[in-house]
C-alpha positions in Angstrom: 27.0 10.7 8.9 29.3 12.7 11.1 32.2 10.7 9.6 31.2 11.8 6.1 30.8 15.4 7.1 34.3 15.5 8.6 35.9 13.6 5.7 34.1 15.4 2.9 34.8 18.8 4.6 38.5 17.9 4.6 38.3 16.8 0.9 36.5 20.0 0.0 39.0 22.2 1.9 42.0 20.4 0.3 40.3 20.9 -3.1 40.3 24.6 -2.7 36.8 25.3 -1.4 36.8 28.2 1.0 33.2 29.3 1.0 29.9 27.8 2.0 28.6 27.8 -1.6 31.6 26.1 -3.2 31.9 23.6 -0.4 28.2 22.7 -0.6 28.3 22.2 -4.4 31.5 20.2 -4.2 30.4 17.9 -1.5 26.9 17.4 -2.9 28.2 16.5 -6.3 30.6 14.0 -4.8 27.9 12.4 -2.7 25.4 12.5 -5.6 27.8 10.8 -8.1 28.7 8.0 -5.6 25.0 7.5 -4.9 24.1 7.3 -8.6 27.0 4.9 -9.2 25.7 2.8 -6.3 22.2 2.8 -7.8 23.1 1.9 -11.4 26.2 -0.2 -11.2 25.9 -2.0 -7.8 22.2 -2.2 -7.1 20.7 -2.5 -10.6 23.7 -4.0 -12.4 25.0 -6.5 -9.9 22.6 -7.0 -7.0 19.4 -7.3 -9.1 20.9 -9.8 -11.5 23.4 -11.9 -9.5 22.1 -15.0 -7.8 25.4 -15.4 -5.9 24.4 -12.4 -3.7 21.1 -13.9 -2.6 20.5 -14.5 1.1 20.1 -18.2 1.7 16.4 -19.1 2.2 15.2 -16.4 -0.1 16.0 -18.0 -3.5 12.3 -18.1 -4.4 11.9 -14.3 -4.0 13.0 -13.5 -7.6 10.4 -10.7 -8.0 11.5 -8.9 -4.8 15.2 -9.0 -5.8 14.4 -7.4 -9.2 12.4 -4.6 -7.7 14.2 -1.6 -9.3 11.9 1.0 -7.5 13.1 -0.3 -4.1 16.6 0.8 -5.1 15.4 4.1 -6.5 13.7 4.9 -3.2 16.9 4.1 -1.4 18.8 6.4 -3.8 16.4 9.2 -3.1 17.0 8.8 0.7 20.7 8.9 -0.1 20.3 12.1 -2.0 18.5 13.6 1.0 21.3 12.5 3.3 23.8 14.0 0.8 22.0 17.3 1.1 22.4 17.2 4.9 26.1 16.2 4.7 26.7 19.0 2.1 25.0 21.6 4.3 26.9 20.6 7.4 30.2 20.5 5.4 29.5 24.0 4.0 28.9 25.3 7.5 32.1 23.8 8.8 34.2 25.4 6.0 32.3 28.7 6.3 32.7 29.1 10.1 36.1 27.5 10.5 38.1 28.4 7.4 36.4 31.3 5.7 38.8 34.0 4.6 
């Protein structure tokens, strides 16, 4: 998580964010969009429907692999982590680079 805070703070700064509010919004939107892409395309689109990605020995767990709510819960946790990353990034920009 520290890695994401540092990298996304740098991305926000290079994108012109110079206040807590703009940095928070910028970083949270970036994190949120990647999280939703992961949920819809990777988890629901590929993982739930591809038998090539199954762990050997679990081929009979078809119902568990197609549990969409499991992935939604994971996305909600990701959104919470995104809030924390955005807050910390906002603080870094605010205290280190505020004009």
